[in-house]
N, C-alpha and C positions, 0 to 999 in steps of 0.2 A: 169317181170317188174323190173326196177332199184329200188334198196332199198332206202327208205327214211332215212334221218338223223333224228332219233327220238328226238334229242336234238334241232331241229330247225323246229318244227311244229308250224304254225301260230296259235296264240290263238284264233283269231277272223277272220273268213272267211265270206264274204258277196257275194251273187250270184244274178245277174240280169238274171232271167230265161227267155231268149228271144228265139223266134222262133217256138212257138207252132203252130201259124197260118200258117206259111210257110210250116211247116212239114205236117200239115193236107192237105194243098193245093197240095203238092207233091203226097199225097196218093189219091187225088181226093175227099177229104172229106170236111165237114164243119169245121170251125175253132174250134168249141167246141170239136171235135174229138181230136185235138191236145192238148187241155187243159187236157182232160181226160187222155191221154197217158203221159202227163207231170207229172201227179201225181206219176207214177211209178219211174220216174227219181228223184223226190223228195225223195221217200223212199230210193233209192240207195244212194243218196248224204248224207242223214242223217245217214244212216248206216255206210258209209265209214268215215264220219267225226268223228263219235263216236269211230270207230275202231282205227283210227290213233292218237286220242287224242286231236282233236280240241275241245276247250271248249265252243265256241260261234259260231253258224252258223245262219246267217241272210239271209233269202230268200225274194226277192222282188216279192210278189204274185199279188198285185193289187195297182197301184199307184193312187194318187188323180186325175190324168189326165185320167185314164182309164174309168171314168164315161162317157167320151165323145164317147166311142165305141158304136156300134149298141146295142139297148136295148135287143135284143135277146141274144147277146153274154154276156152282163153284167148279165142278168138273169141266164144264164147257169153257169157263174163263181160263182155267189152267191150260186147256188144249189150245185156246186162242193165243195165249202167251207163248206157248211152245212154237206154234206156227209163225207168229210174228218174229220170233228170234231166228227161225229158219229162213224166212223170206225177206225180211226188212233190213237186217243188219248189214248185209253187203251194200245195199243202197245207201244206208247211213254212212258207211265207210267211204264209199265213192264220193259222197258229197261233203266229206271232211267233218262229219258230225260225230262227236264222242258220246257214247251211251254209258249211262251209269244207272244201276238199280238201287234205289233207296229203300231200306227196310230190312226186316229180319227174314232172310231167305232160307233160314235153316228149316222152316216148316214145309218148304217145297220139296218135291221129289228130287232124288239124286240126279236124275236126267236133266231136270229143269235147272237145278243149281249149276250143273256142268255147262249147259248152254249159256247161262248168264255170265259165268266166268270167261268163257271163250269170246263172247260178244264184247265184254268190257276190255279184254286183252287186245282184241283186234283193233278196236277204235281208240285206244287210250292216248294216242299221240295226235288225234284230230283236234282242230282248233276253231273251226268256223262257228260251231254251236255246241254247247253241252246240253244234251237231252237227258234229263232225269226222269225215270219212270218209278214212281212210288208204288211199291208192291209189298203187301203185308207190312204196311207202314201205318204208324199212328204218331201224332205229334207228342202225346204224353209219353209214349214208349221211347221216342227219340230223346226227350229230356231225361227220362229215368235212366236210360242206358249210358248217357253222358255222365250223370251223377254217380252211377255205379263205378265207372272207370276212374273218376276223380277220387272216390272213396278208396278204391284199391291203391291208388298212388299215395294217398295219405297213410294208409295202413303200412305200405312199404317204406314210408318215411322219405318218399321222393319229393313230396310237396307238403306244406302245412295247410291247415284249414284257412289260415289268413291269406294264403296265396290264391284262394278260389274267388274269382270275380266273373263278370259277364264275359269278358274277352277269353278267359281260360276255358270256361264251360263251353263256349261256342266252338272251340277247337275240337270238341269231342262229339259234336252233333254230326249226323251223316252228311251234312252239307258244309263240312268244316272249312273247305277252301273256296267257298263260293260267297258272293255278296248276298245280303238279305233280299227278300222278295220286294220288288217295286210295285208290281201289279198282280192282284189275285182275281182271277175270273172264275165265276161259277155259272154254269148253264142250267137251263130247265126251270128257271123262276124261283128256285129255292134260295133263301138268303141266310145261309149259315156257313161256318167254316168246317164243321164236321171233323174236328181233330186232325186237321191238315196243317203241317208246318207252323205250329203254334208260336214257336220262338221266332222263326224266320219271317213271319208276317206281322210282327209287332207294329210296324209303321207302313205296311203295304196299303196302297190304294185298292179299294174293293169295287168290282164291277160285276153286276148281276144281270145275266141275259135270260130272257124268257124262252129263247130257242133251245130245243132239245139237242143233246150233243151230236147225234148223227147229222143234223142240219146245220151245225156250226161250221161255216165255211170261211173263206178268206175275207169276204165282205163283212161278216160279223166280227171277226178278229180285228179287222181294220177299225170298226166302230169302237171297239174296246180301247184300242190304242189312242184314237182321237179323244175319247173321254178322258183318258189318263193325261193327255197333253193339255187339257183345259183346266186341270186342277193345280192348286198351289200347295206344294208339299212343305210343311213347316217343321215337322219332326219335333213337335212340342214347343217350338219357339213362336215368334210373331213375324209378321210380314217384314 
């Protein structure tokens, strides 16, 4: 593989992990089979991100719109989430990886909410990589909940309307203490953002892979980073 420029590694990579269902269909299996095999791709992506020095990796696991999927599939996804928290968190902790769940977890079962809190607590002091799992998350929801918090502060006369600017609003997003996304990857050939990190990806480089998520391995991730390193980021300015 072509060597990476170690001085130009994206700080924050976000991935829309798409294609589990289609991958399973190609195998003649139920969609949940694809989700189960997608977990292995998550492990490989996390390992590779840590190895090359990415500091923040955000994975889109379950959007707020995914509740509209068939009940059997949603139930299976929740079970997978529980299992992952049971079996993967100790490995993350051992590898100095901090886990954070982004989204409105209030809709999850009490048991799942408790596992999330314990996992976040266990790993909260780890520094090698911040792994964000976006679950029951939507970019519009994120901006709205930030606006609601600011409105409450205005009502309590803690701030004025004139105080509200981009920097202040950003402090109320779920990624408040993290850099904006440098590279957004989406697998499976689809080319849209799907309500993911709308604010945080304002100047992200976009990379679309035709590979279905369960087949997205280290080599594919490497290609995405190489593509990122060949681009010139101007942030609205000129060369």
